[in-house]
C-alpha positions in Angstrom: 0.0 0.0 0.0 1.2 3.5 -0.9 1.7 5.8 2.1 1.8 9.5 1.1 3.7 12.0 3.2 5.2 15.4 2.7 6.0 18.1 5.3 6.0 17.5 9.1 7.6 20.7 10.4 8.3 20.8 14.1 7.6 24.6 14.0 3.9 23.8 13.6 3.5 22.3 17.0 0.5 23.9 18.6 -0.7 23.2 22.1 -4.2 23.7 23.4 -5.5 23.8 26.9 -9.1 24.9 27.3 -12.4 24.2 29.0 -15.6 23.3 27.0 -18.6 22.8 29.3 -17.8 20.1 31.8 -14.8 18.8 29.8 -11.2 20.0 30.0 -8.9 19.4 27.1 -5.1 19.4 26.8 -3.9 18.6 23.3 -0.6 18.8 21.5 -0.5 18.3 17.8 3.1 17.2 18.0 5.1 16.0 14.9 5.8 12.9 17.0 2.3 11.8 16.0 3.5 11.4 12.4 6.8 9.8 13.5 4.8 7.2 15.6 2.9 6.2 12.4 5.9 6.1 10.2 7.8 3.9 12.7 4.9 1.4 12.7 4.4 1.3 8.9 8.1 1.2 8.0 8.5 -2.0 10.0 6.2 -3.7 7.4 7.4 -4.2 3.8 3.8 -4.0 2.6 3.9 -0.2 3.0 5.7 2.0 0.5 6.4 5.6 1.3 6.2 8.2 -1.4 6.4 12.0 -1.2 3.3 14.1 -2.0 3.3 16.2 -5.2 2.8 19.9 -5.4 -0.6 20.9 -6.8 -2.0 24.2 -8.0 -2.9 26.5 -5.1 -6.3 27.1 -6.6 -7.4 23.5 -5.8 -7.2 24.5 -2.1 -8.1 28.2 -2.3 -11.2 27.9 -4.4 -13.1 25.9 -1.7 -11.5 27.5 1.4 -12.4 31.3 1.5 -10.1 31.8 4.4 -7.1 30.5 2.5 -5.5 33.9 1.9 -6.2 34.9 5.5 -4.2 32.0 6.9 -1.4 32.6 4.4 -1.1 36.4 5.1 -1.5 36.1 8.9 1.4 33.6 9.0 3.6 35.9 7.0 2.8 38.8 9.3 4.2 37.0 12.4 7.6 38.1 13.6 9.1 34.8 14.4 8.6 31.0 14.3 7.4 30.8 18.0 4.7 33.4 17.8 1.1 32.2 17.7 -2.0 34.2 16.7 -5.4 33.3 18.0 -8.5 35.1 16.8 -10.3 36.7 19.8 -12.9 38.9 18.1 -15.9 37.3 16.5 -18.2 39.9 14.8 -21.8 38.7 14.7 -24.4 38.9 12.0 -25.0 42.5 10.9 -21.4 43.6 11.6 -19.9 46.1 9.1 -17.4 44.0 7.1 -17.0 46.5 4.2 -13.7 47.7 5.5 -12.2 44.2 5.7 -8.4 44.3 5.4 -5.5 41.9 5.9 -5.1 42.4 9.6 -5.0 39.3 11.7 -7.8 40.9 13.8 -10.2 39.8 11.1 -9.7 36.2 11.9 -13.0 36.0 13.8 -15.0 36.0 10.6 -13.0 33.0 9.4 -12.6 30.9 12.5 -15.0 29.0 14.8 -12.9 29.2 18.0 -10.1 30.9 19.9 -8.0 27.8 20.3 -6.7 27.1 16.8 -3.5 29.1 16.4 -1.8 30.4 13.2 2.0 30.2 13.3 4.5 31.3 10.8 4.7 27.7 9.3 1.0 26.9 9.6 0.1 27.7 6.0 3.0 25.6 4.6 2.1 22.6 6.8 -1.6 22.8 6.1 -1.1 23.2 2.3 1.2 20.2 2.4 -1.4 18.2 4.3 -4.0 18.9 1.6 -1.5 18.1 -1.1 -0.9 14.7 0.6 -4.6 13.9 0.2 -4.6 15.2 -3.3 -1.7 13.0 -4.3 -3.6 10.0 -3.0 -6.8 11.1 -4.8 -4.8 11.4 -8.1 -3.4 7.8 -7.7 -7.0 6.6 -7.3 -8.4 8.6 -10.2 -5.7 7.4 -12.6 -6.3 3.8 -11.5 -2.7 3.4 -10.3 -3.8 2.2 -6.8 -6.8 0.7 -5.2 -6.1 1.8 -1.6 -3.9 4.7 -0.5 -3.1 6.2 2.9 -2.5 9.9 3.1 -0.5 10.8 6.3 -2.0 14.2 6.8 -1.0 16.6 9.5 -2.7 18.8 10.6 -6.1 17.2 10.5 -8.9 18.7 8.3 -12.4 17.5 9.1 -13.4 20.4 11.3 -12.5 22.9 8.6 -15.6 23.8 6.5 -16.6 26.0 3.5 -17.0 29.1 5.7 -14.6 28.8 8.6 -11.6 26.8 9.9 -11.2 25.6 13.5 -10.9 22.6 15.8 -7.2 22.4 15.1 -8.0 22.1 11.3 -7.1 24.6 8.6 -7.9 23.1 5.2 -10.2 20.1 4.9 -8.1 17.4 3.4 -10.9 14.9 2.7 -13.1 17.5 1.1 -10.3 18.8 -1.1 -9.7 15.2 -2.3 -13.4 14.6 -2.8 -13.7 17.7 -5.0 -10.7 16.4 -7.0 -12.4 13.0 -7.5 -15.9 14.2 -8.3 -15.4 14.7 -12.1 -14.7 11.0 -12.3 -17.7 9.8 -10.3 -19.7 10.0 -7.1 -17.8 10.0 -3.8 -18.6 8.7 -0.3 -16.8 10.2 2.7 -16.9 8.5 6.1 -15.5 10.0 9.2 -14.4 7.6 12.0 -12.7 10.2 14.3 -14.0 10.4 17.8 -15.3 13.9 17.0 -18.0 14.6 14.4 -16.6 15.7 11.0 -18.7 18.9 11.0 -16.6 20.7 8.3 -16.9 17.8 5.9 -20.6 17.5 6.4 -21.1 21.2 5.8 -19.0 21.1 2.6 -21.4 18.6 1.0 -24.7 19.3 2.8 -26.3 20.3 -0.5 -24.3 18.3 -2.9 -26.1 15.2 -4.0 -23.1 13.5 -5.7 -21.3 13.1 -2.3 -22.5 10.9 0.5 -21.2 11.9 3.9 -21.3 9.9 7.1 -19.7 10.2 10.6 -19.4 7.9 13.6 -18.5 9.9 16.7 -19.3 10.5 20.3 -22.7 12.0 20.9 -22.4 15.7 20.4 -24.9 16.5 23.2 -21.9 16.0 25.5 -18.8 16.2 23.3 -17.2 18.5 20.8 -18.3 19.9 18.3 -21.7 20.1 20.2 -23.6 21.9 17.5 -23.3 19.3 14.7 -23.5 15.6 14.4 -27.1 14.7 15.3 -29.2 12.0 13.6 -31.7 14.5 12.1 -29.0 16.1 9.9 -29.6 14.3 6.7 -28.6 16.7 3.9 -30.5 19.6 2.4 -32.4 20.4 -0.7 -31.5 18.2 -3.6 -29.0 16.4 -1.3 -31.6 15.3 1.2 -30.7 11.8 2.4 -27.1 12.0 1.5 -25.8 12.6 5.1 -25.9 10.1 7.9 -24.7 10.5 11.5 -24.0 7.8 14.1 -23.6 9.5 17.4 -22.5 6.9 20.0 -22.3 7.1 23.8 -19.1 7.4 25.7 -17.5 4.0 26.6 -18.5 2.5 23.3 -16.8 -0.8 22.6 -16.2 -2.7 19.3 -19.5 -4.5 19.1 -21.6 -1.3 19.2 -19.1 0.5 17.0 -19.1 -2.2 14.3 -22.9 -2.0 14.2 -22.7 1.6 13.3 -20.1 0.9 10.6 -22.4 -1.8 9.1 -25.4 0.6 9.0 -23.2 3.2 7.1 -21.9 0.5 4.7 -25.5 -0.4 3.7 -26.2 3.2 2.9 -23.0 3.5 0.9 -23.9 0.4 -1.2 -27.3 2.0 -1.9 -25.6 5.2 -3.0 -23.2 3.4 -5.4 -20.2 5.8 -5.3 -17.1 5.4 -7.5 -14.7 6.3 -4.7 -14.5 6.0 -0.9 -12.7 8.5 1.4 -12.2 7.6 5.0 -11.3 10.4 7.5 -9.5 8.1 10.0 -9.1 9.4 13.5 -7.8 7.1 16.2 -8.8 9.1 19.2 -11.4 6.4 19.5 -8.7 4.3 21.2 -9.3 3.4 24.9 -6.1 5.2 25.9 -6.5 8.4 23.9 -6.2 11.5 26.2 -9.2 13.3 24.7 -11.3 10.4 23.6 -14.0 8.5 25.5 -14.5 5.3 23.5 -13.0 1.9 24.4 -11.7 0.6 21.2 -8.6 -1.5 21.5 -5.5 -1.6 19.3 -6.5 -5.0 17.7 -10.1 -3.8 17.0 -9.0 -1.6 14.1 -8.1 -4.7 12.0 -11.8 -5.8 12.0 -13.0 -2.3 11.4 -10.7 -2.0 8.4 -12.0 -5.3 7.1 -15.6 -4.0 7.3 -14.7 -1.1 4.9 -12.7 -3.4 2.7 -16.0 -5.3 2.0 -17.2 -2.3 -0.1 -14.4 -3.1 -2.7 -14.1 0.5 -3.7 -11.0 2.6 -4.6 -10.3 4.0 -1.2 -8.3 7.0 0.2 -7.6 7.1 3.9 -6.9 10.6 5.3 -5.3 10.8 8.7 -7.3 12.8 11.3 -7.0 12.7 15.1 -5.2 10.4 17.5 -3.0 11.8 20.3 -1.5 8.9 22.3 1.7 8.4 20.4 2.4 5.1 22.2 -0.5 3.4 20.5 -1.2 5.6 17.4 1.2 3.9 15.0 -0.1 0.4 15.7 -3.8 1.5 15.5 -3.1 3.0 12.0 -1.2 0.0 10.9 -3.9 -2.4 12.0 -6.6 -0.5 10.3 -4.7 -0.4 7.0 -3.9 -4.1 7.2 -7.6 -4.7 7.6 -8.2 -2.7 4.4 -5.7 -4.7 2.4 
């Protein structure tokens, strides 16, 4: 299996500590996450690493209206250590006619005040999207049946209006847009947190089926998205499906949710499958609440393999570096 990688700069190493309702989070998107995955996959000759290609900037900028803001804000910072967090969020009715390039305008492009922009953020986020695009190109050209894009930072909370939730550009959505001229696409998010950005990207697009298995948002981030009554809008009604699960979910319950989604994908008949694969569902993850074990990911991968579709896996969350590499490896082995 081809493993696509590109740019894992240590200078994009953001740290978040914040309170959301009753939950307190401490998260570090360390480059060691990627190194943990590389170490596990390089020990197995079935995985071949290749470097992601550079793609035209427009493939990213045309679907992310905040693209230039992230780029220019990073360039405006004085040094590699400085971080900028939006802290002003103008509401509906605000006078936006005088919009300029100041970082102070970040509040119109961002959902939260915990997703920092650093000097290297744009480079790393663009490389992450290009990693997914390289995988999508291999599928569209028929060179590979299953590809793993080792993306960092994650992308599934970035939407068509705003970025946030540690995500800057939506890697899975960028890849889906690239694949759409060649056929319908299904995108399934298996991160512990709902893929709200991906859902919003395709909420009114009938040629993309989106689904997400995640912790019940009534008591987990992102809180405002991910409920069962969100099924797509307008001509796309019926093309979104959410599986919110309770905390402490184990394999049997999780596998049932996967099966229900697989049935809907078979009915949709897509040409391609994209899996937004987060492994913060592991029992030891510091910000998760499910009880999946390292060996469980083999059987979950096998479930998705049963679709027999050209498949792109995009890396999302997973923050326990002692287990992350083995979880990823097991899932990909299940897909083989």
